[in-house]
C-alpha positions in Angstrom: 0.0 0.0 0.0 1.1 3.6 -0.5 0.2 7.0 0.7 -1.7 9.0 -1.8 -2.5 12.7 -2.2 -0.7 16.0 -2.3 0.8 16.6 1.1 0.9 20.4 0.8 -2.8 20.4 -0.2 -3.6 18.1 2.7 -1.7 20.4 5.0 -3.7 23.4 3.8 -7.0 21.5 4.3 -6.0 20.2 7.8 -5.1 23.8 8.8 -8.4 25.0 7.4 -10.2 22.3 9.4 -8.4 23.2 12.6 -9.4 26.8 12.3 -13.0 25.8 11.5 -13.0 23.7 14.6 -12.4 26.8 16.6 -15.3 28.7 15.1 -18.0 26.6 16.8 -17.3 27.7 20.3 -16.6 31.3 19.2 -19.9 31.4 17.3 -21.8 29.9 20.2 -20.5 32.7 22.4 -21.7 35.4 20.0 -25.0 33.7 19.5 -25.8 34.0 23.2 -26.3 37.7 22.5 -26.7 38.1 18.8 -29.4 36.6 16.4 -27.9 34.1 14.0 -28.7 35.9 10.6 -27.3 39.2 11.9 -24.1 37.4 13.1 -23.5 35.6 9.8 -24.3 38.7 7.8 -21.7 40.8 9.6 -19.2 38.0 9.4 -19.5 37.6 5.6 -19.8 41.3 4.9 -16.5 41.9 6.7 -14.9 39.0 4.9 -16.2 40.1 1.5 -14.9 43.7 2.1 -11.5 42.4 3.1 -11.2 40.1 0.0 -12.4 42.9 -2.3 -9.6 45.2 -1.0 -7.0 42.4 -1.3 -8.0 41.2 -4.8 -9.9 44.0 -6.7 -8.6 42.8 -10.1 -10.1 39.4 -9.6 -13.5 40.9 -9.5 -13.0 43.4 -12.3 -11.6 40.6 -14.6 -14.4 38.1 -13.9 -16.3 36.9 -16.9 -19.9 35.7 -16.9 -18.8 32.1 -16.4 -16.9 33.1 -13.3 -19.8 35.1 -11.9 -22.1 32.1 -12.5 -19.8 29.7 -10.7 -19.4 32.2 -7.8 -23.1 32.6 -7.6 -23.8 28.9 -7.4 -21.1 28.3 -4.7 -22.2 31.5 -2.8 -25.8 30.3 -2.8 -24.9 26.9 -1.4 -22.6 28.4 1.1 -25.2 30.9 2.3 -27.8 28.2 2.8 -25.4 25.9 4.6 -24.0 28.6 7.0 -27.4 30.1 7.7 -28.9 26.7 8.7 -25.8 25.9 10.7 -25.9 29.2 12.6 -29.6 28.9 13.5 -28.9 25.3 14.6 -26.1 26.4 16.9 -28.6 28.4 18.9 -30.2 25.2 20.1 -27.3 22.8 20.4 -23.8 22.7 21.8 -20.6 23.6 19.8 -19.2 20.0 19.9 -22.6 18.5 18.8 -23.0 21.0 16.0 -19.5 20.2 14.7 -20.1 16.5 14.7 -23.4 16.7 13.0 -21.7 19.0 10.4 -19.2 16.2 10.0 -21.9 14.0 8.5 -21.3 16.0 5.3 -18.5 13.4 4.7 -20.6 10.4 3.7 -22.8 12.6 1.4 -20.0 13.9 -0.8 -19.3 10.7 -2.8 -22.9 10.3 -3.7 -23.4 13.9 -4.7 -20.1 13.8 -6.7 -21.5 10.7 -8.5 -24.7 12.5 -9.3 -23.2 15.8 -10.3 -19.8 14.9 -11.8 -20.4 11.4 -12.9 -17.3 10.1 -11.2 -17.1 7.4 -8.6 -15.1 7.1 -5.4 -12.5 4.3 -5.1 -12.6 1.5 -2.6 -10.5 3.3 0.0 -12.8 6.4 -0.2 -15.9 4.2 0.3 -14.4 2.5 3.3 -13.2 5.8 4.7 -16.6 7.5 4.4 -18.4 4.5 5.8 -16.3 4.5 8.9 -16.7 8.3 9.2 -20.4 8.0 8.7 -20.8 5.4 11.4 -18.7 7.5 13.7 -20.8 10.5 13.1 -24.0 8.6 13.8 -22.7 7.3 17.1 -22.4 11.0 18.2 -25.5 12.3 16.5 -28.0 9.7 18.0 -29.8 11.0 21.1 -29.2 9.3 24.4 -32.0 7.1 25.8 -35.5 8.4 25.1 -34.4 12.0 24.4 -35.9 13.5 21.2 -33.7 14.7 18.3 -32.5 18.2 19.0 -34.0 20.9 16.8 -30.5 22.4 16.3 -29.1 19.1 15.3 -31.9 18.6 12.7 -31.2 22.1 11.1 -27.5 21.4 11.1 -28.2 18.0 9.5 -30.1 19.7 6.6 -27.2 22.1 6.1 -24.9 19.1 5.5 -26.6 18.4 2.1 -25.7 22.0 1.0 -22.2 21.7 2.3 -21.7 18.4 0.5 -22.9 20.0 -2.8 -20.6 22.9 -2.2 -17.5 20.7 -1.6 -18.3 18.7 -4.7 -18.7 21.7 -7.0 -15.7 23.4 -5.4 -13.5 20.5 -6.5 -14.6 21.0 -10.1 -14.7 24.8 -10.2 -11.4 25.4 -8.5 -9.6 23.6 -11.3 -10.9 26.1 -13.8 -10.6 29.4 -12.0 -8.0 31.4 -10.1 -8.2 30.5 -6.4 -8.4 34.1 -5.3 -11.1 34.9 -7.8 -13.3 32.0 -6.9 -12.9 32.8 -3.2 -13.8 36.5 -3.7 -16.8 35.8 -5.9 -18.4 33.1 -3.7 -18.0 34.9 -0.4 -19.3 38.2 -2.0 -22.4 36.4 -3.3 -23.0 34.8 0.1 -22.6 38.2 1.8 -25.1 39.8 -0.6 -27.6 37.0 0.1 -27.2 37.4 3.9 -27.7 41.2 3.7 -30.9 40.8 1.7 -32.3 38.2 4.0 -31.4 40.1 7.1 -32.9 43.4 5.7 -36.0 41.5 4.8 -36.4 40.2 8.3 -35.8 43.7 9.7 -38.4 45.2 7.4 -40.9 42.6 8.3 -40.3 43.1 12.0 -40.8 46.9 11.6 -43.8 46.6 9.3 -45.6 44.0 11.3 -44.6 45.1 14.8 -47.0 43.6 17.4 -48.1 40.9 14.9 -47.5 37.3 15.4 -44.4 36.7 13.3 -42.3 33.5 13.4 -39.7 33.4 16.1 -36.8 33.3 13.7 -37.9 36.7 12.2 -38.6 38.5 15.5 -35.3 37.3 16.9 -33.5 39.2 14.1 -35.1 42.5 15.2 -33.4 42.7 18.7 -30.8 45.3 19.4 -27.2 44.1 18.7 -24.9 44.0 21.7 -21.5 45.5 20.8 -18.6 44.8 23.2 -14.9 44.5 22.7 -15.1 40.8 23.0 -17.8 40.6 20.3 -15.8 42.8 17.9 -12.7 40.7 18.4 -14.6 37.5 17.7 -16.2 38.9 14.6 -12.9 40.0 13.3 -11.4 36.6 13.9 -14.3 34.8 12.3 -14.2 37.1 9.3 -10.5 37.5 8.7 -9.1 34.2 9.9 -12.0 31.7 9.8 -13.4 33.0 6.5 -10.8 34.9 4.4 -7.7 32.9 5.2 -9.4 29.5 5.4 -11.3 30.0 2.2 -8.1 30.8 0.3 -6.4 27.7 1.9 -9.5 25.6 1.2 -9.9 26.7 -2.4 -6.3 26.2 -3.2 -6.0 22.9 -1.4 -9.2 21.4 -2.9 -8.0 22.3 -6.4 -5.3 19.6 -5.8 -7.6 16.8 -4.4 -11.0 15.3 -4.9 -14.3 16.1 -3.3 -14.3 12.8 -1.3 -10.6 13.2 -0.3 -11.3 16.7 1.0 -14.5 15.6 2.8 -12.6 12.9 4.7 -10.1 15.5 6.0 -13.0 17.8 6.9 -14.4 15.1 9.0 -11.7 16.0 11.6 -13.5 19.3 12.2 -15.7 18.0 15.0 -12.8 16.5 16.8 -11.0 19.8 16.8 -14.2 21.6 17.7 -14.7 19.4 20.7 -11.1 20.0 22.0 -11.6 23.8 21.6 -15.0 23.6 23.3 -13.7 21.6 26.3 -10.8 24.1 26.6 -13.1 27.1 26.6 -16.4 25.9 28.0 -15.2 23.1 30.4 -15.5 19.4 30.7 -19.2 19.4 30.1 -18.4 19.4 26.3 -16.7 16.1 26.6 -18.3 13.3 24.7 -19.5 10.0 26.2 -17.8 6.7 25.6 -20.0 6.2 22.6 -18.9 9.6 21.3 -15.3 8.7 21.8 -15.8 5.6 19.8 -17.4 7.7 17.0 -14.4 10.0 17.0 -12.0 7.1 16.7 -14.0 5.8 13.7 -13.7 9.2 12.1 -9.9 9.1 12.5 -9.8 5.6 11.1 -11.7 6.9 8.1 -9.2 9.7 7.5 -6.3 7.3 7.6 -7.8 4.7 5.3 -8.8 7.3 2.8 -5.1 8.4 2.6 -3.9 4.9 1.7 -4.1 3.3 -1.8 -4.1 -0.5 -1.5 -2.3 -2.3 -4.3 -4.4 -4.6 -6.4 -2.7 -8.0 -7.2 -2.6 -8.4 -11.0 -3.8 -11.6 -12.6 -1.5 -13.8 -14.6 -3.3 -12.8 -17.8 -2.6 -9.2 -17.1 0.9 -9.6 -15.6 3.1 -6.6 -16.1 0.1 -4.4 -17.1 -2.7 -2.7 -15.3 -5.6 -5.1 -14.8 -9.1 -4.2 -16.0 -10.2 -3.7 -12.4 -7.4 -1.2 -11.8 -8.2 0.6 -15.0 -11.8 0.9 -13.8 -11.0 1.7 -10.2 -10.2 5.3 -10.8 -10.6 7.7 -7.9 -12.4 10.9 -8.0 -9.0 12.6 -7.7 -7.8 11.1 -11.0 -11.0 11.4 -13.0 -11.4 15.1 -12.1 -7.8 15.9 -12.9 -8.3 14.3 -16.3 -11.4 16.3 -17.0 -9.7 19.5 -16.0 -6.7 19.0 -18.3 
C-alpha cells in the first residue's frame, strides 16, 4: 500500500479544518447575545470587504462564467451557513460540529450525481467509517428527542456536500483568489438581503404574530470589545484565510478526499469547546468511539491499496485497476 494525495494540499485542508473547529465555540459565544442571521451577515460582509480590497482585479476581470460559478457556490454556502448558525442556537458547539461532520458520507454520492465520477474502494471504506462514527455521536441518548438544532444542522450538510463537490470542479478552472472572492461576495449579498427583509418585516408588522426566527433578528445588537474581536477573527481568519487555503487545497484533491479531511473538524471543535467551556463538552464513551472511527476513516482514505494483477494481465494494469479510478484522478483528467 502507498500514501496518496498531495501533502501540501492536505496540510492546507487540515489547517483549514483546525481553524474551522475553533469557530463553533466562538460562534456559540456570539449567538448567546446576537441573532444568527445578523451574526452571519456581519461576518461575511467583513470577509467580502477584506477580499475585495485584497483582490480587486479578480472581481474586475471576472467573466460571466466566473460570476455564475461564484453565484452557485455562494448560494450553497449561504444556505449551509445560515442553517448551521440557526442550529447552533439550540445545540452545543461540539454536537453541532459532529453533525456537520456527517457531510462526509454525502459527498461521494453527490459527486457521483453531479460529476459522474465514482469514489474508489478506499474512499468508500473511509466515508463508511466516518459515517458510522458521526451517527454514534448524533443519535440522542436514551429516550431524548432529536435536538432541533441538530436537525437544522443535518439539513445544512446536504448543501455543504454539494458545495464541496462543485468546489473541486470549479477550483480547477478558476483562479483560487477569484473563486474565493466571488463566492463569499455572493454569500454576503444573500445574507444582507435576508437580514434586511427580516428587519423590514419586523418593523412593518410590529406587534403581529411573526415567526420566532424573524422576531429574533429585530433585537438590538450587543457590541462589546469581545464581540468585535470574535467577529474580526471569524471574518479575517476563519473566513478569508481559510477559504483561500481551502480553495487552493481542494484544487489539488478530490471532493471525497477533502471531505474525509474535513471530518476531523468535529474532533478539533470538541477540543476547543472543552478548553473554553469546560469538561461538560466532553463526549460520552459512545462519542469517543465515534471520534475514533472518524480518525480511522481519515487514515484509510489516505492509503491506496495495491491490487494484485492476474497472470493474464501480468506486467500491465488489470481491467479492475483501470476501472477503479478515484475521483481525484478522474477530475484531474477532466480539468486537463
